[in-house]
C-alpha positions in Angstrom: 10.5 -12.5 -4.2 13.1 -12.4 -1.5 15.0 -15.7 -1.3 13.9 -17.4 1.9 16.9 -19.7 1.8 19.1 -16.6 2.4 17.2 -15.9 5.6 17.2 -19.5 6.7 20.9 -19.9 6.2 21.8 -16.6 8.0 19.4 -17.3 10.9 20.8 -20.8 11.4 24.4 -19.6 11.5 23.8 -16.3 13.5 21.4 -17.6 16.1 22.3 -21.3 16.1 18.7 -22.3 15.6 16.5 -23.5 12.7 13.9 -20.8 11.9 10.3 -21.0 10.9 9.8 -18.7 7.9 7.0 -16.3 7.0 6.5 -13.9 4.1 4.4 -10.8 3.5 4.1 -8.8 0.2 4.3 -5.2 -0.7 1.5 -3.6 -2.7 0.5 -1.2 -5.3 -2.8 0.6 -5.5 -4.3 0.1 -9.0 -7.1 2.7 -8.5 -8.7 4.6 -5.7 -6.7 7.5 -4.3 -7.8 9.7 -1.3 -11.0 7.7 -1.0 -10.0 5.8 2.2 -10.6 8.6 4.7 -14.0 9.2 3.0 -14.9 5.6 3.9 -14.8 4.8 0.2 -13.2 2.1 -2.0 -9.6 1.3 -2.9 -8.3 -1.5 -5.2 -4.7 -2.5 -4.5 -2.9 -5.7 -5.5 -0.2 -7.5 -3.6 3.1 -7.6 -5.5 5.9 -10.2 -5.7 8.3 -8.1 -3.6 8.3 -9.5 -0.1 9.6 -9.3 3.5 10.7 -12.7 4.9 10.8 -13.2 8.6 12.7 -16.1 10.2 11.9 -16.8 13.8 13.0 -19.2 16.5 12.2 -19.2 20.3 14.7 -18.1 23.0 14.8 -19.0 26.7 16.4 -15.9 28.1 13.5 -13.5 27.9 14.9 -11.4 25.2 13.7 -10.3 21.7 16.6 -10.1 19.3 16.0 -9.0 15.7 18.6 -8.8 12.9 17.9 -6.9 9.7 19.8 -8.2 6.8 18.8 -5.0 4.9 20.5 -2.7 7.5 23.2 -5.2 8.6 22.2 -4.5 12.2 20.9 -6.2 15.3 18.5 -4.8 17.9 17.8 -6.4 21.2 15.1 -5.9 23.8 13.8 -7.3 27.1 10.4 -8.9 26.4 9.2 -7.9 29.9 10.2 -4.2 29.4 9.6 -3.3 25.8 9.9 0.4 24.9 6.7 2.4 25.2 7.2 4.4 22.0 9.3 4.7 18.9 13.0 5.3 18.6 12.8 6.3 14.9 14.8 3.2 14.0 13.9 0.3 11.7 13.2 -1.8 14.7 10.1 0.3 15.6 8.0 -1.6 13.1 8.6 -5.2 14.4 8.7 -4.0 18.0 5.4 -2.1 17.6 3.8 -5.4 16.5 5.2 -7.3 19.5 3.8 -4.6 21.9 0.4 -4.9 20.3 0.4 -8.7 20.8 1.4 -8.2 24.4 -1.4 -5.8 25.0 -3.9 -8.4 23.8 -2.6 -11.0 26.3 -1.4 -13.1 23.4 1.7 -14.0 25.5 4.3 -13.9 22.8 7.5 -15.8 23.7 11.0 -14.5 23.6 12.5 -15.0 20.2 15.3 -14.4 17.7 14.2 -13.0 14.3 15.9 -12.4 11.0 14.2 -9.9 8.6 15.1 -9.4 5.0 13.0 -7.8 2.2 13.2 -6.7 -1.4 10.3 -4.3 -1.3 11.9 -1.1 -2.5 12.3 1.5 0.3 10.7 4.9 -0.2 8.9 3.9 -3.4 5.4 3.9 -2.0 5.1 0.1 -2.2 4.4 -0.4 1.5 7.6 -1.9 2.8 6.6 -1.0 6.3 3.3 -2.9 6.2 5.2 -5.8 4.7 7.6 -5.9 7.7 4.7 -5.5 10.1 2.6 -8.4 8.7 5.6 -10.8 8.3 6.6 -10.0 11.9 3.1 -10.5 13.1 2.7 -14.0 11.5 6.1 -15.0 12.8 5.5 -13.8 16.4 2.0 -15.2 16.4 3.4 -18.6 15.7 5.1 -18.5 19.1 2.1 -17.0 21.0 -1.0 -18.3 22.7 -3.5 -16.8 20.2 -4.1 -16.9 16.5 -5.8 -14.2 14.5 -7.8 -14.2 11.2 -6.2 -12.2 8.3 -8.5 -9.2 8.5 -7.7 -8.9 12.3 -4.0 -9.2 11.6 -4.4 -6.2 9.3 -6.2 -4.2 11.9 -3.6 -5.0 14.6 -0.7 -4.2 12.3 -2.3 -0.9 11.5 -2.7 -0.3 15.2 1.1 -0.9 15.6 1.9 1.6 12.9 -0.6 4.2 14.1 -0.2 3.8 17.9 3.5 2.8 18.3 5.4 4.0 15.2 3.2 7.1 15.0 2.4 7.0 11.3 -1.3 7.9 10.7 -1.9 5.5 7.8 -5.1 3.9 6.7 -5.6 0.1 6.6 -5.2 -0.6 2.9 -1.5 -1.5 3.1 -1.8 -4.0 5.9 -5.1 -5.4 4.5 -3.9 -6.2 1.1 -0.8 -7.8 2.6 -3.0 -10.1 4.7 -5.9 -10.8 2.3 -4.6 -10.4 -1.3 -4.4 -13.3 -3.7 -2.2 -14.3 -6.7 -3.4 -12.9 -10.0 -6.1 -10.8 -8.3 -6.7 -7.2 -7.2 -8.7 -6.6 -4.1 -11.6 -4.2 -3.9 -11.8 -3.0 -0.3 -14.7 -1.1 1.2 -12.9 1.2 3.7 -16.2 1.6 5.7 -16.7 -1.9 6.8 -13.6 -3.7 5.5 -15.7 -6.0 3.3 -13.8 -7.0 0.2 -14.0 -8.9 -3.0 -11.2 -10.2 -5.2 -11.1 -9.3 -8.9 -9.1 -11.4 -11.3 -6.1 -10.0 -13.1 -5.3 -12.1 -16.2 -2.0 -14.1 -15.8 -0.7 -12.5 -19.0 -0.9 -9.0 -17.5 2.0 -7.5 -15.6 2.2 -4.6 -13.2 5.0 -2.2 -14.2 5.7 0.4 -11.4 7.7 3.4 -12.5 9.2 5.7 -9.8 9.4 9.3 -11.0 12.1 9.9 -8.4 10.2 13.1 -7.4 8.7 13.6 -4.0 7.9 17.2 -3.0 8.9 18.1 0.5 5.6 19.9 1.0 3.6 16.7 0.3 2.6 16.3 3.9 1.2 19.8 4.1 -0.6 19.4 0.8 -2.2 16.2 2.0 -3.5 17.9 5.1 -4.8 20.8 3.1 -6.7 18.4 0.8 -8.3 16.5 3.7 -9.4 19.8 5.2 -10.9 20.9 1.9 -12.8 17.6 1.6 -14.2 18.1 5.1 -15.2 21.6 4.2 -17.2 20.3 1.3 -18.9 17.7 3.5 -20.1 20.4 5.9 -21.8 22.2 3.0 -23.5 19.1 1.8 -24.6 18.1 5.3 -26.6 21.3 5.6 -28.9 20.0 2.8 -28.6 16.2 3.5 -27.8 15.7 7.2 -27.2 11.9 6.6 -24.0 12.8 4.7 -21.3 12.0 7.2 -18.4 11.5 4.8 -18.1 11.9 1.0 -18.9 8.2 0.6 -22.5 9.2 1.3 -22.6 11.9 -1.4 -23.4 11.7 -5.1 -22.5 13.7 -8.2 -26.1 15.0 -8.1 -25.4 16.4 -4.7 -22.3 18.3 -6.0 -24.3 19.5 -9.0 -27.1 20.9 -6.8 -25.0 22.4 -4.0 -21.5 22.7 -5.3 -22.0 26.4 -6.0 -22.0 27.0 -2.3 -18.4 25.6 -2.0 -15.2 27.4 -2.8 -14.0 26.3 -6.3 -11.1 24.2 -4.9 -13.3 22.5 -2.4 -15.8 21.5 -5.1 -12.9 20.1 -7.2 -11.6 18.0 -4.3 -15.0 16.6 -3.5 -15.7 15.8 -7.2 -12.4 13.8 -7.4 -13.3 11.7 -4.3 -17.0 11.1 -5.4 -16.1 10.1 -8.9 -13.0 8.1 -7.8 -15.2 5.9 -5.6 -17.4 5.2 -8.6 -14.4 4.5 -10.9 -12.9 2.1 -8.4 -16.0 -0.1 -8.1 -16.3 0.1 -11.9 -12.7 -1.0 -12.3 -13.3 -4.1 -10.2 -16.4 -4.9 -12.3 -14.3 -4.5 -15.5 -11.7 -6.9 -14.2 -14.4 -9.4 -13.3 -15.9 -9.4 -16.8 -12.4 -9.4 -18.4 -12.8 -5.9 -20.0 -9.3 -4.6 -20.0 -10.1 -1.8 -22.4 -12.7 -0.4 -19.9 -10.2 -0.8 -17.1 -7.6 1.3 -19.1 -10.2 4.0 -19.7 -11.0 4.2 -16.0 -7.3 4.4 -15.0 -6.9 7.2 -17.5 -9.9 9.1 -16.1 -8.6 8.5 -12.6 -5.2 10.1 -13.4 -6.9 13.1 -15.1 -9.1 13.6 -12.0 -6.1 13.2 -9.7 -4.2 15.8 -11.8 -7.0 18.3 -12.5 -9.5 18.1 -9.7 -7.4 16.9 -6.7 -4.3 18.6 -8.0 -2.2 15.9 -6.5 0.1 15.2 -9.4 3.3 16.8 -10.6 4.6 17.4 -14.1 7.0 14.5 -14.0 4.2 12.0 -13.1 2.0 13.5 -15.9 4.9 13.0 -18.3 5.5 9.4 -17.1 1.9 8.6 -17.8 2.0 10.4 -21.2 5.0 8.5 -22.2 3.5 5.2 -21.1 0.4 5.8 -23.2 2.6 5.9 -26.4 4.1 2.5 -25.8 2.9 -0.9 -27.1 1.3 -3.3 -24.7 -0.1 -0.7 -22.3 -3.6 -1.4 -20.8 -3.7 1.6 -18.4 -1.5 4.0 -16.5 -1.9 6.4 -13.7 -0.2 8.1 -10.7 -0.5 5.9 -7.7 -0.1 6.6 -4.0 -0.4 9.7 -1.9 0.5 12.0 -4.8 2.8 15.0 -5.3 5.4 12.7 -6.9 6.1 9.0 -6.3 5.2 6.2 -8.7 3.0 5.4 -11.6 1.3 2.1 -12.0 1.0 0.6 -15.5 -0.9 -2.5 -16.4 0.9 -4.0 -19.4 0.6 -7.2 -21.5 3.2 -9.5 -20.0 4.7 -10.4 -23.4 5.7 -6.7 -23.8 6.3 -5.8 -20.2 10.1 -6.0 -20.3 10.4 -3.9 -23.5 7.8 -1.5 -22.1 9.8 -1.0 -18.9 13.1 -0.4 -20.7 11.5 2.0 -23.2 9.6 4.0 -20.5 12.8 4.3 -18.5 14.8 5.5 -21.5 12.2 8.0 -22.8 11.7 9.5 -19.3 15.5 9.9 -18.9 15.7 11.5 -22.3 12.9 14.0 -21.4 14.0 14.8 -17.8 17.6 13.6 -17.3 16.3 11.5 -14.4 17.2 7.8 -14.0 13.8 6.3 -12.9 13.5 3.0 -11.0 11.1 0.7 -12.9 9.9 -2.5 -11.4 8.2 -5.5 -13.1 5.7 -7.2 -10.8 2.8 -9.6 -10.8 -0.2 -9.6 -8.5 1.0 -12.1 -5.8 -0.3 -14.1 -2.8 -1.0 -12.7 0.6 1.2 -13.2 3.7 1.8 -16.8 4.6 4.0 -19.4 6.2 6.7 -20.7 3.9 
């Protein structure tokens, strides 16, 4: 976790004021890919990489934010905040402030120091971590307080409406509602959730393939369109099917022949992934790590073969992980077409596992992969 004392010391010296401190975690999705926009299930865990926000009030009507990560300060007039993004790191915290202002929460002028150790560009949700830490900090100086699920919705609004990134709510929700040594099964239809225990002797090892295809955005849009095409076919037979959450494997068996082959495969991934994600939470609740590992393996195979969202390097990373002692389960995580794999590993073997996976991947590809050892951590909080 980011050392809060570093933020406290810098803020005190730079702004000549003692800060209140707040922290929000990054996240990794253990299972449940491309199910969110089908109003299905996802199961992320908060991780012990965090953003820390230090805040103190000002009396001059200004919002001044210093990023220790970028070594840069950004200043704004609270009464005349920008209406849209400048494609700068400050968009994320300022987006949150604009949302609070729009709710008549009357945030006060403030100085803020931000510092985080959530790896950038690794798909571990550094942006949501910044948003949620900022929200808690600014909320502490405002006239209204919000419950954690509402904080998640409002931070998503900041990212969608101000920053302009059309993300789902999973990243902000797990940052707000996660729990130490637990995964969180989130129903993306109604935002109900339940926590599923991860044993204390299980570590999360996240391995970055260092591959991200430049066409990933286009592929993502194509996949969503294919899923929608499949829903239209099913709706002809069962009008109550609004999204794939409403469909079953039996529906695909009966009417899948009316779909283009790729459309059927995409729909089969989403429908089976929803079932796997709920089953994975059930496996954690009964302590059945073997079944959890099986479900993660099936999820990766479905992502690779039916959704066609993997790449050869990610498949190799998973294959290499499956040969190493201590592995419980491994799969590609995130939006696909590169990115990271998530590995659940016995903690006693996690360090050796990480070193071996990094070495074997480099031997096979020549690529130095970033590998992170994490634990499921607590949600956003005051420090």
